[in-house]
C-alpha positions as CSV (number, residue, x, y, z in Angstrom):
1,M,101.5,193.0,67.8
2,K,101.2,191.5,71.2
3,E,103.1,193.0,74.0
4,V,106.0,190.9,74.6
5,S,106.0,189.9,78.2
6,A,108.9,188.4,80.2
7,S,106.9,185.0,80.2
8,V,106.7,185.0,76.6
9,V,110.1,185.7,76.1
10,A,111.1,183.0,78.6
11,L,108.8,180.5,76.9
12,E,110.3,181.2,73.3
13,G,113.7,180.7,74.8
14,L,112.5,177.3,75.9
15,I,110.6,176.5,72.9
16,D,112.6,177.7,70.0
17,P,115.4,175.4,70.0
18,V,113.1,172.4,70.2
19,V,111.2,173.6,67.1
20,R,114.4,174.3,65.3
21,S,115.8,170.7,66.4
22,L,112.8,169.4,64.4
23,G,113.8,171.3,61.2
24,L,110.8,173.9,61.7
25,E,110.5,177.5,62.5
26,L,108.8,179.0,65.3
27,W,106.6,181.7,63.9
28,G,105.2,183.0,67.2
29,L,103.7,182.1,70.5
30,E,100.5,183.3,72.1
31,F,100.2,182.9,76.0
32,S,97.0,183.8,77.5
33,P,96.8,183.0,81.4
34,V,93.2,183.4,82.6
35,G,92.2,182.7,86.0
36,G,93.7,179.5,87.4
37,S,94.6,178.2,83.8
38,A,96.3,179.3,81.0
39,L,96.3,178.5,77.2
40,L,99.9,178.3,75.1
41,R,99.5,178.6,71.3
42,V,102.5,177.7,69.5
43,F,102.7,178.5,65.7
44,I,105.3,176.6,63.7
45,D,106.1,177.1,59.8
46,A,108.5,175.6,57.3
47,P,109.1,176.3,53.6
48,H,107.6,173.0,52.5
49,G,104.6,173.7,54.9
50,V,103.5,172.1,58.3
51,T,101.6,168.9,58.5
52,L,100.0,167.3,61.2
53,D,102.5,164.9,62.2
54,D,104.9,168.0,62.4
55,C,102.4,169.6,64.9
56,Q,102.3,166.5,66.9
57,K,106.0,165.9,67.1
58,V,106.5,169.6,68.2
59,S,103.7,169.1,70.9
60,D,105.3,166.1,72.2
61,Q,108.6,167.5,72.5
62,V,107.4,171.1,73.8
63,S,105.4,169.1,76.4
64,A,108.3,167.1,77.7
65,V,110.4,170.3,78.0
66,L,107.8,172.2,79.8
67,D,107.2,169.4,82.1
68,V,111.0,169.3,83.0
69,E,111.2,173.1,83.1
70,D,107.7,173.9,84.6
71,P,107.7,177.8,83.5
72,I,104.0,177.9,83.7
73,P,103.0,178.0,87.4
74,Q,99.2,177.1,86.7
75,A,97.4,174.5,84.7
76,Y,97.6,175.1,80.9
77,R,96.6,173.6,77.7
78,L,99.1,173.6,74.9
79,E,98.0,173.9,71.1
80,V,100.6,173.7,68.1
81,S,99.5,174.4,64.6
82,S,100.7,176.4,61.2
83,P,100.2,179.8,61.1
84,G,97.6,179.1,58.1
85,L,96.7,181.4,55.4
86,N,95.5,184.4,57.7
87,R,98.6,184.2,59.6
88,V,99.0,186.2,62.8
89,L,102.4,188.6,62.5
90,F,104.4,188.8,65.7
91,K,107.6,190.4,64.6
92,P,109.0,193.2,62.2
93,E,110.6,190.8,60.0
94,Q,107.4,189.0,59.5
95,Y,105.6,192.1,58.6
96,R,108.3,192.7,55.9
97,R,107.9,189.3,54.6
98,F,104.2,190.2,53.8
99,S,105.0,193.4,52.4
100,G,102.5,194.3,49.4
101,K,99.7,191.9,51.1
102,R,96.6,192.9,52.6
103,I,96.6,192.9,56.5
104,K,94.1,193.4,59.2
105,L,94.8,195.0,62.7
106,R,93.2,195.4,66.0
107,L,94.8,198.1,67.9
108,R,95.4,198.8,71.4
109,W,94.0,202.2,71.4
110,P,92.4,204.2,68.6
111,L,94.4,205.7,65.8
112,H,93.2,207.6,62.9
113,G,89.7,207.3,64.7
114,R,89.8,203.6,64.5
115,R,90.9,200.4,66.5
116,N,90.4,198.0,63.6
117,M,91.8,198.3,60.2
118,A,92.6,196.8,57.0
119,G,94.7,197.7,54.3
120,L,97.9,197.3,52.1
121,L,101.1,196.6,54.1
122,M,103.6,198.9,52.4
123,G,106.7,198.1,54.8
124,C,107.7,198.0,58.3
125,S,110.6,199.2,60.4
126,E,111.6,197.9,63.8
127,T,109.0,200.4,65.4
128,E,106.5,201.0,62.9
129,L,104.5,199.7,59.9
130,Q,103.4,201.7,56.8
131,M,100.0,200.9,55.4
132,E,97.7,202.2,52.8
133,M,94.1,202.3,54.0
134,D,91.2,203.8,52.1
135,G,93.5,205.3,49.7
136,E,95.7,207.1,52.5
137,H,98.9,206.2,53.5
138,V,99.0,205.6,57.3
139,T,101.9,204.7,59.6
140,I,101.1,202.7,62.9
141,P,103.6,202.1,65.8
142,L,104.0,198.3,66.3
143,E,103.6,198.9,70.2
144,A,99.8,200.1,69.0
145,I,99.2,196.7,67.5
146,H,97.4,194.2,69.7
147,R,97.0,191.5,66.8
148,A,97.9,191.7,63.2
149,R,96.9,189.0,60.5
150,V,97.3,188.5,57.0
151,L,94.2,188.5,55.0
152,G,93.3,185.5,52.7
153,S,92.7,186.3,49.1
154,G,89.1,185.4,49.6
155,E,88.4,187.2,52.8
156,D,86.2,190.4,52.6
157,S,88.6,193.1,53.0
158,A,85.9,195.6,53.9
159,R,85.4,193.6,57.1
160,Q,86.9,195.5,60.0
161,G,86.3,193.0,62.9
């Protein structure tokens, strides 16, 4: 789970109402400032799925809000997409929604001798998740997770990359 910085919280506060006003859900944000530029990825979702038209509408509306509010001090690129089948998980409620599914984790630091893990998501509280990995039950603090992704049914679950 990505560390939630003040800038991501501020961006979510600006972007979430825009996305909701279009009848969609803000699934999550990834903000990566690098040098003099940045990348802002906005993931949107809806029960009926997300179309290219939905992405374009959100992109247009979010761009307008960001132009007016100017919360990003450097040049940035905006990308809007659906979370996809191998969706990134950002929040405890998203982990709970995918309980019983296979997930892949990249950790900030090694736990159980590994930084990359894949296994069956068994549950999630507000601070940690439980998963079955290699036949063992393991508990992972959410703060240790750099990135979590749901594994698609065709993805090789043995791959740990």
